[in-house]
N, C-alpha and C positions, 0 to 999 in steps of 0.2 A: 282892519289889518289882517292880512292873510296868515294862514297857519305857520308857514315857514318863517315869515318875518317876526310873528309873535314869539315863536320858539327861540329865534336868534336873539331877540331883545331880552327875553327872560334868562337865557344862558349867559349872555354878556353881563347882565347885572350881577348874577351869581358869581361869575368868574372875577369881576372887578372887586366884589366884596371880599372874596377869599384872597385875591391878590393883594389887596390893601392890608389885610391882617397878616398875611405871609411876609409882605415887605416890612411892616412895622416890627414884627418879631425878628426878622433877619437883620434889620438895621440895628436894633437894640443889641442883639448878640454880636454883631460885627463891631459895634462901638465898644462893648465890653472887652472883646478880644484885642482891639486896637489899644485900649487903655492899658491892658495887661502887657502888651508888647512894648509900649512906651516905658512902663515901669521896669520891665526886664532890661531894656537898653540902659536906663539910668543906673540900675543895680550893677550891671556889668562895668560901667564906668567907675563906680565907687569901689568895686572889687579890684579893678586894675590899680587904682590909686593906693589902696591899702596894701595890696600885694607888693607894689613898688616900695612902700614904706617899710614893710617887713624885710625886704631884701636889703634895704639901706641899713636898718638896725642890725641885721645879721653881719653885714660888712663892718660896721662900726665895732661890734663885739669882737670880731676877728682881729681888727687892728688894735683894740685895747688889750686883748689877751696877749698879743705879741709884745706890746709895750710893758705889760705886767711882767712877762718873762724877762724882758731886757733889763728893767730896773731892778728886778730881783737879783739877776746875775751881777749887775754893777755894784749893788749894795754889798753883796757877799765878797766881791773882789776888793772893794775899798775898805771893808771893815777892819782888816788887820794893818792896812797901810795908812789910811787917813780916816779917822772916825767922823770928822765933820763932813767930809765928802760922802761918807757912807750914810750919814744921817740925812743929807740932802737927797740921796738916792731913795732912801726909805720914804721921805716926804713925798717925792714924786710917785713912788709906788702906791702910797696910800691914796693919793689923788686919783690915780688910774683905777684903783679898785673901787673907789666911790663912783667913778664914771661908769665902770662896768656894772655895778649894782643898779644904778639909775637906768642905764641902757637896757639891761636885762628886763627891768620892769616894763619899760616902753615896748620892748620887743614882744613880751608875753601878751601885753594888752592888744598890740596890733595883730598878733597871731589869733587871739581870741575873736577880735572883731572880724578878721578875715574869714574865719570859720563860720561865724554867724551870717555874714553876707553871702558866703558861698551856699549856706543852707537856704537862705532866702531865695537866692537865684534858682537853686534846684527846685524849690517849691513853686516858684513862678513858672518855670519851664514845664513842670508836670501839670500844673493847673491850666496853663495855656494849651498844652496838647489835649487835655481832657475837654476843654471848651471847644476846640476846633473839631474834635471827634464828635461831640454832642451836636454841634451845629450842622455838620455834614449828615449825621444820622437823622436829625429832626427835619432837615431840608428834604431828604429823601422820603421820610414818612409823610411830611406835609404835602409833597407833590403827589404821592400815591393816594392820600385821602382826598385831595382835590379832584383827581381823576375819577375816583369812585363816586364822589358826590355829584360830579357832572353827569356820569352815566345814570345814576339814580334819578336825577332831575329830568333827564331826557325821557326816561320811562314814565315818570309821574306826570309829565306834561300831556299825556294822552295821544300824542303823535310821535311815534318812534321815527327817528331820523332815517332808519333803513326804509321805512314805508314811504317817506318823502322822496328818497332817491329812486325807489322802485316806480313811483308814480311819474317822476320826472323822466325816467328811462322809457316808460310806456308811452309817454307823450312824444318823445323823440322818435321812437320806433314807429309810431303812428304817422308822424310827419314824413319819415323816410319811406314808408309803404305808400303813402298817398303820392309822394313825388315819383316813385317808381311806376305806380299804376298810370299816373297821368302821362308820364313820358312814353310808356308802352302804347297807350291809347293814341297819343299824338302820332307815333310812328305808324301804327296800324291805319289810321285815318289818312295819313299822307300817302300810303301805298295805293289806297283806293282812288284818291284824288289824282295821283299821277296816271293811273290806268285810264281814268275817265278823261283826263286831259289828252292823253295819246289818241284815244278814240275820236275825240272831237277834232284833233289836228288832221287825222286821216280823212275824216269826212270832208273837211275843208279842202284837202288836197284833191279828193275825188271830184269835188264840185268845180274845180278850176277848169276853164275851157281855153283852147288856143285862140289867140287874137289874130286879126287880119295880118298884122306885121309878121307874126310867126308863120302864117301860111305862105306868104310871099317868099320867105326864106326857104 
């Protein structure tokens, strides 16, 4: 196996090994990021649902507080005119206040849950950004380490790549020079051969004699 081919095979094996390790690490990091992105999307969905629930409880409380005010005014108005009617208004008022108390409890619970989910989402987003930054940084470092290792291996192989290309260039230059010399020599020889041929033609011309036919004319 020649030097260049041996060096190429050695470098390729090293590159494949480093590439496999790099791809494994990158794939694992990519999978972790993908899982975290999926978790983030699910958390956003839950947050949206709970946020909608909080808004609904808030609207229910507003409606119940309006009913509380309404039944309070009705009870006060009917107290001096119709006691039984006033008592019915108070009964409705008591029911509304119980609903308010229950709804306020649900509202607070849903608010607490919303805050917790929002905190989880913020944590996921921060962690996701950190992982992406680390992945990009390690990718750059891995690539630089790979370049350095490849250069070191080239030097350690005993045959520097620059030397290989220099020998290659020398071979090409030699072929070019040989071609130039051969072409020049061929042209030089052709000039002599042409002169010699012209002399031979002139000698043949001088040897020609007029024929009888030519004399009669």
